[in-house]
C-alpha positions in Angstrom: 13.5 5.5 43.5 11.1 5.6 41.3 11.4 2.2 40.0 11.4 1.1 43.5 8.3 2.9 44.1 6.5 1.2 41.2 7.3 -2.4 41.8 5.9 -1.8 45.4 3.0 -0.3 43.6 3.0 -3.9 41.4 3.0 -6.5 44.3 0.4 -4.6 46.9 -2.2 -2.9 44.1 -4.9 -3.0 46.5 -2.7 -1.3 49.3 -2.4 2.3 47.2 -4.2 3.4 44.5 -5.0 7.1 43.4 -8.3 8.9 43.5 -10.0 11.2 41.2 -9.9 13.9 43.2 -5.9 13.5 42.9 -6.2 12.6 39.4 -8.5 15.0 38.1 -8.6 18.2 40.7 -5.8 19.9 38.4 -8.6 20.7 35.3 -11.3 22.0 37.7 -9.9 25.8 38.3 -12.1 27.4 35.9 -15.3 25.8 38.7 -14.1 28.1 41.6 -15.6 31.1 42.6 -13.9 34.0 41.1 -15.7 37.5 41.5 -15.2 40.9 39.6 -16.3 43.8 42.4 -16.6 46.1 40.1 -19.4 44.4 38.5 -20.8 44.4 42.1 -20.7 47.9 42.3 -22.4 49.0 39.5 -25.2 47.5 40.8 -24.9 49.6 43.7 -26.3 52.6 42.9 -29.0 53.7 40.5 -28.3 54.9 36.7 -30.4 57.9 36.9 -29.2 61.1 36.5 -30.2 63.1 39.3 -28.1 66.5 41.0 -28.0 67.7 44.2 -29.6 71.6 44.3 -27.1 74.3 43.7 -24.8 75.6 46.6 -22.2 78.3 46.9 -19.3 75.1 46.5 -20.2 74.0 43.2 -17.8 76.7 42.2 -15.3 74.3 43.7 -16.8 71.2 44.1 -18.8 70.9 40.9 -22.0 69.7 39.8 -22.8 66.9 42.3 -24.8 63.7 41.0 -26.6 61.6 43.5 -25.8 58.0 43.4 -29.2 56.1 44.4 -29.5 52.6 45.0 -29.9 50.4 41.7 -33.3 49.0 41.2 -32.8 47.1 38.3 -32.3 42.9 38.0 -28.8 42.1 36.9 -27.8 40.3 34.0 -27.8 36.0 33.2 -24.3 35.8 33.1 -23.5 32.8 30.5 -19.5 31.8 30.1 -18.3 30.1 27.0 -15.1 28.5 26.5 -12.8 26.0 24.1 -9.4 24.9 23.9 -7.0 22.3 22.4 -4.3 21.1 24.9 -1.6 19.1 25.6 -0.2 17.5 29.0 2.5 15.3 29.8 0.6 13.1 32.7 -3.0 12.1 31.4 -5.3 11.4 34.3 -7.0 8.0 35.0 -9.4 7.1 37.6 -7.8 5.1 39.5 -4.0 6.4 38.6 -1.7 8.8 37.5 -1.0 7.5 33.7 2.6 9.2 33.1 1.3 9.5 29.6 1.4 12.3 27.4 -1.9 13.0 25.7 -3.9 15.9 24.0 -7.2 16.7 25.1 -10.0 18.6 24.2 -12.3 20.6 26.7 -15.1 22.6 26.6 -17.1 24.6 29.2 -20.6 26.2 29.8 -21.5 28.4 32.9 -24.4 30.4 33.9 -24.5 32.7 36.7 -27.2 35.4 38.5 -26.3 37.8 41.3 -29.5 39.8 42.4 -29.3 42.3 45.0 -30.8 41.2 48.1 -30.2 44.2 50.3 -27.2 47.7 50.6 -23.8 45.7 49.7 -25.5 41.9 49.7 -25.9 40.0 46.7 -27.3 36.2 46.1 -25.0 34.0 44.3 -26.5 31.2 41.8 -25.2 29.4 38.9 -24.2 26.2 37.3 -21.2 25.2 35.7 -20.5 21.8 33.4 -17.3 21.0 31.5 -16.5 18.4 29.7 -12.5 16.6 28.5 -11.9 14.5 26.1 -8.8 12.5 25.7 -6.3 11.9 22.7 -4.7 9.2 24.7 -6.6 5.1 25.1 -5.9 4.8 28.7 -7.0 8.3 29.8 -9.8 8.6 31.3 -12.5 10.9 29.5 -14.8 12.9 31.8 -17.4 15.6 32.8 -17.7 18.1 35.6 -20.7 19.2 36.7 -20.9 22.0 39.2 -24.6 23.8 41.0 -24.3 26.5 43.3 -26.0 28.9 45.4 -25.2 31.2 47.9 -24.3 35.3 49.0 -21.6 37.4 48.4 -20.8 40.7 50.4 -19.0 43.8 49.5 -17.6 45.7 52.1 -16.8 49.5 50.4 -15.4 50.6 54.0 -12.5 48.0 53.6 -11.3 49.0 50.4 -13.8 46.6 48.7 -13.0 43.5 50.6 -15.6 40.4 49.3 -16.8 38.0 51.4 -19.1 34.8 50.1 -20.4 31.7 51.4 -22.3 29.2 49.5 -23.2 25.7 49.0 -22.6 23.7 46.2 -22.9 20.4 44.8 -20.1 18.8 42.4 -20.4 16.0 40.5 -17.7 14.1 38.6 -18.7 11.9 35.9 -16.2 9.5 33.6 -17.2 7.4 30.5 -17.7 4.1 31.9 -20.8 5.2 33.6 -23.2 8.0 33.0 -25.1 10.9 34.9 -28.3 8.4 36.0 -26.1 5.3 35.9 -22.9 6.0 37.8 -19.9 3.9 37.5 -17.8 2.7 40.0 -15.7 5.6 39.8 -17.9 8.2 40.0 -18.0 10.8 42.4 -20.0 13.2 44.1 -19.9 15.8 46.9 -22.0 18.5 48.9 -20.4 20.8 50.8 -20.4 24.5 52.1 -17.5 27.0 50.8 -16.7 30.2 52.6 -13.7 32.7 51.5 -12.6 36.2 51.1 -11.2 38.0 47.9 -9.6 41.2 47.6 -7.9 43.4 45.0 -4.4 44.4 46.2 -3.2 46.5 43.8 -4.9 48.4 40.5 -3.9 50.3 38.2 -4.2 51.1 34.2 -1.5 48.3 33.6 -1.3 45.9 36.4 -3.6 44.0 38.7 -2.9 42.2 41.7 -6.1 40.5 43.5 -5.7 37.7 45.9 -8.5 35.3 47.7 -8.0 32.6 51.0 -10.8 30.0 51.2 -12.0 27.0 53.1 -14.8 23.9 51.8 -16.2 21.7 53.9 -17.3 18.3 52.6 -21.3 17.5 54.0 -21.3 14.3 52.0 -19.4 12.2 49.2 -19.5 9.3 47.4 -16.7 7.9 48.1 -17.3 8.8 51.5 -13.1 8.2 51.9 -12.7 11.1 50.1 -14.8 13.6 52.3 -12.2 16.3 53.0 -11.5 19.9 54.3 -9.8 22.2 51.7 -7.9 25.5 52.9 -6.7 27.4 50.0 -5.1 30.2 48.5 -5.3 32.3 45.3 -2.8 34.7 44.0 -3.5 36.3 40.6 -1.4 39.1 38.8 -2.5 40.4 35.4 -0.3 43.1 33.5 -2.4 44.2 30.8 0.1 44.9 28.0 -2.3 46.9 25.8 -6.3 47.3 25.6 -6.7 44.3 24.1 -3.9 42.4 25.5 -3.2 41.0 28.5 -0.9 38.7 30.7 -1.8 37.1 34.0 0.7 34.9 36.3 -1.3 32.6 38.9 -1.1 30.7 41.9 -3.3 28.3 43.7 -1.9 26.5 46.7 -4.9 23.9 48.3 -4.3 21.8 51.5 -6.4 18.8 51.7 -7.6 17.3 55.1 -9.5 13.8 54.6 -11.6 12.9 57.5 -10.7 9.4 56.4 -7.4 7.1 57.1 -5.6 5.9 54.0 -3.9 2.5 53.3 -4.0 -0.8 55.5 -2.4 -2.6 57.8 1.4 -2.0 58.2 0.7 0.8 55.4 -1.7 2.4 57.3 -1.5 6.5 57.6 -3.8 7.8 60.2 -4.9 10.8 58.3 -4.9 11.5 55.1 -3.4 15.1 54.0 -2.5 16.3 50.7 -0.9 19.4 49.5 -1.7 20.7 45.9 0.2 23.7 44.0 -0.9 24.8 40.7 1.3 27.7 39.0 -0.1 29.0 35.9 0.7 31.7 33.0 -1.6 32.8 30.4 -1.5 35.2 27.4 -5.0 36.4 26.2 -6.0 38.8 23.4 -9.6 40.4 23.4 -10.7 40.8 20.2 -13.6 42.9 21.8 -14.7 43.3 25.0 -16.9 39.8 25.9 -14.4 37.2 24.1 -10.4 36.4 24.0 -8.2 34.2 22.6 -5.8 32.9 25.1 -2.7 30.6 25.5 -1.7 29.2 28.2 1.0 26.9 30.1 0.3 25.2 33.7 2.4 23.5 36.3 0.7 21.2 38.5 2.2 19.1 41.7 0.4 17.2 44.1 2.0 15.8 47.3 0.6 13.5 49.8 1.2 10.9 52.3 -0.9 8.1 51.0 1.2 4.7 51.0 3.8 4.2 48.4 2.9 7.8 46.7 -0.1 6.9 45.1 -1.7 10.2 45.1 1.8 12.6 44.3 2.2 13.5 40.9 3.5 16.2 38.9 2.3 17.4 35.5 2.9 20.0 32.4 -0.4 21.0 30.1 -0.2 23.8 27.4 -2.7 24.7 25.0 -5.4 26.9 23.4 -8.2 28.0 23.6 -11.2 30.6 22.8 -13.6 32.2 25.2 -16.8 34.4 25.1 -19.1 36.1 27.6 -23.1 37.2 27.1 -25.3 38.5 29.4 -29.0 38.7 28.8 
């Protein structure tokens, strides 16, 4: 069946070609929202040490500390990481290669979340990552994201976290540039909203889930404008104080604004379903750094004619990361 599909694509290449979203989205998980409610909670209270006056109930209740509103500015958070990986399906701007390749990746991200009201935080940030492939047929690329939005923490609902933000994303391939884009480069402006919740938390186990929806306001190529509806689930087992294992799942449904294919191979509405399952083992030499190894499996299914945007891939590698606050 696979040979027949490839033969069909060779006969009518203009009818079905993969796009940058299908080929490269599986590499971009680090640029998606992931909030830590404990960091936001720390900015809700003052660090001063004020105590309530003595009362007869102190013998039962203990000394009662008064927690006022936090009045300081939060630090800027800088995340840096780099890693060496292998994949059995290297990406190209117009197709899946089905070729093995080693690749190197590096990422730098900065974020700032000042408190703007009780339970409300601004959310500002930039994220940049690059990917360099050993296989000459694969497309080296860079991903840039700039965003601004708000986050709402709801302590009365067991720290349910809601967020909304505006994002601008630019995917740059080595055949073009930031100021002189190539034909295959991609950019999009979108609104993203979502909710995240810690479902279970003990000293050794942590389970969290999130749902989100993203709506493209504009995209270049305009045929790639879409709405995305996603579910994320993460489970972490803290094996020791400095060693943890994380199992993650992401399922995303893409509903495109434009049809795909041409007559007679015409699909009225393009729809994709993408899944990524990951396993990471991380060692933390100190609080703000980690060394990790990870394994991911991704699966993409689309109703594009001839399965042009269908793919499966395994990715594995080693990396190091650090977080700085100033």
